[in-house]
C-alpha positions, -999 to 999 in steps of 0.1 A, spaced: 460 709 -305 423 708 -313 410 716 -348 389 745 -333 416 761 -311 410 798 -309 374 796 -321 344 809 -302 311 790 -306 276 802 -296 253 772 -290 216 777 -283 196 752 -262 230 739 -248 217 731 -214 206 696 -223 203 670 -250 216 676 -285 227 711 -278 247 700 -248 263 672 -268 273 697 -295 287 721 -270 308 694 -254 321 681 -287 331 716 -299 348 724 -266 367 691 -269 383 704 -300 394 737 -284 365 760 -290 354 784 -263 317 780 -258 289 805 -251 263 781 -236 229 797 -242 195 786 -230 165 794 -208 174 775 -176 204 788 -158 209 757 -137 212 735 -168 236 760 -184 258 760 -154 259 722 -155 271 722 -191 297 748 -184 310 729 -154 313 697 -176 332 717 -202 355 733 -177 360 700 -159 375 687 -191 398 717 -194 377 739 -217 363 774 -214 326 781 -213 302 810 -202 265 806 -195 241 830 -211 204 829 -202 184 836 -233 149 829 -245 152 826 -283 116 837 -288 125 872 -275 143 893 -301 160 915 -275 173 884 -257 190 873 -290 207 906 -295 218 906 -258 230 870 -261 253 878 -291 266 909 -274 274 891 -242 292 864 -261 314 890 -278 320 908 -246 330 876 -227 348 857 -255 358 883 -281 338 873 -311 316 846 -327 332 822 -351 306 794 -350 269 797 -345 248 766 -337 210 772 -338 197 743 -318 169 756 -295 134 747 -306 99 744 -292 84 712 -306 48 715 -317 37 679 -321 2 666 -329 -22 660 -358 -31 691 -377 -66 693 -363 -52 692 -328 -22 716 -330 -33 750 -317 -22 781 -335 -4 792 -304 17 761 -302 23 763 -340 35 799 -336 58 789 -308 74 764 -331 79 790 -358 91 817 -333 116 794 -316 127 778 -349 130 796 -382 124 831 -368 150 827 -340 174 811 -365 171 841 -388 176 865 -360 207 848 -347 222 845 -381 217 882 -388 230 892 -353 261 871 -357 268 880 -394 292 908 -388 314 885 -366 312 855 -389 326 872 -420 358 858 -434 358 823 -421 328 818 -398 303 790 -400 267 783 -390 251 749 -384 213 750 -381 193 720 -368 166 706 -390 148 673 -385 143 641 -404 106 643 -394 103 668 -422 113 642 -448 100 610 -432 77 588 -452 48 592 -426 45 628 -413 13 622 -394 15 641 -361 46 659 -371 33 684 -397 37 716 -376 71 706 -364 82 696 -399 70 729 -412 93 748 -388 122 726 -396 118 728 -434 117 766 -430 151 764 -413 165 743 -441 153 769 -466 170 797 -446 201 776 -444 204 772 -482 196 809 -488 222 821 -462 248 797 -478 242 812 -512 240 848 -501 269 848 -476 293 825 -494 311 855 -510 316 868 -474 334 836 -464 306 822 -443 296 786 -446 261 775 -436 249 739 -432 220 720 -416 220 687 -397 190 665 -391 198 646 -359 183 615 -343 197 612 -308 187 604 -272 177 635 -253 151 645 -226 126 650 -253 132 616 -268 130 600 -233 96 617 -228 84 604 -262 95 569 -255 77 569 -221 45 583 -235 44 563 -268 64 531 -262 49 511 -291 53 539 -316 89 544 -304 97 507 -307 84 506 -342 103 537 -351 136 524 -338 132 492 -359 135 514 -390 170 526 -381 194 506 -403 223 510 -379 201 496 -351 205 523 -325 197 559 -316 226 583 -318 246 598 -289 243 635 -286 280 641 -282 298 614 -300 274 610 -330 258 644 -334 284 666 -318 313 651 -336 296 655 -370 290 692 -362 327 695 -353 335 682 -387 312 707 -404 328 736 -384 364 724 -390 389 729 -418 382 696 -434 347 708 -444 359 741 -458 343 734 -492 309 722 -478 281 747 -476 243 748 -482 238 711 -474 215 692 -451 231 662 -435 209 635 -419 225 622 -387 201 593 -381 217 560 -387 202 559 -422 166 561 -410 153 592 -428 146 576 -462 136 541 -450 101 529 -456 
C-alpha cells in the first residue's frame, strides 16, 4: 500500500530532470500520473519507466506558455484518470544572465512559463482539488541566495511563484486545498549544461553545500514532494521548503 494510492497527480515538465524525478516518486507511492511537457518522446520515456515499475501514467503534450494548452492538459488528465488530486507546477524557462544582458523577450518567457503558467494551472485544477487536494509549486534558492548576480530575472519569476503559493494557501485553505513551494537543488540536464559551460563557478557553488553533494531528482527532491502531498503533511500549507543540502542561506 502506498501513501498516495488512488490519487491522481499532474506533473508539468515531467519529461526530464526534477519533474521526472517527482513523477517517479509520486508513482512509487501509488499515484497515477499525468506526465506533461513539450517533448512527446521524453514524456513517453517517463511513462515507460513508471509503468515498468508497476505504476500508471499517461503522456500529455503541453506548452505551459499557451493558455489553451493548459486548459486542454487539465481536461485530458481528468478524461484519462478521472480527476486531479495533486498538481506539481515544475515546468519553467530559465532566463539567466546579468540584467543588462537579459532580453525582454527572454524575461517574458520566464514569467509566462513560471508564475503565469502556475496561476493558470492552479485555477484550472481548483475545482478538482477542493476537499483534500494539494499543490506543490517549484521555486528556487537562487531567489534567496546571497549573490544573485546573473540570476535576477530567473529569481524574479521564482519569487512571484512563492507569492502566488502563499496567496493560494491562504485563500483556498477553507476549501481544503494545501499549497506549498519547494526550492530544489538537484542534478538535471540544465544543471549538467551549467556545469559544462561554467565549471569554475559550478565548483565554487558546490563547495557551499553543507551536505557536500547535489541532490538526486527522485530520492531527494521527489521524496520530499511525496511527503508534502501525503497525509503526514496534512497541517502544512503556505510554506517554502529549500531542498538544497543547506546551501540557500550559506555565505
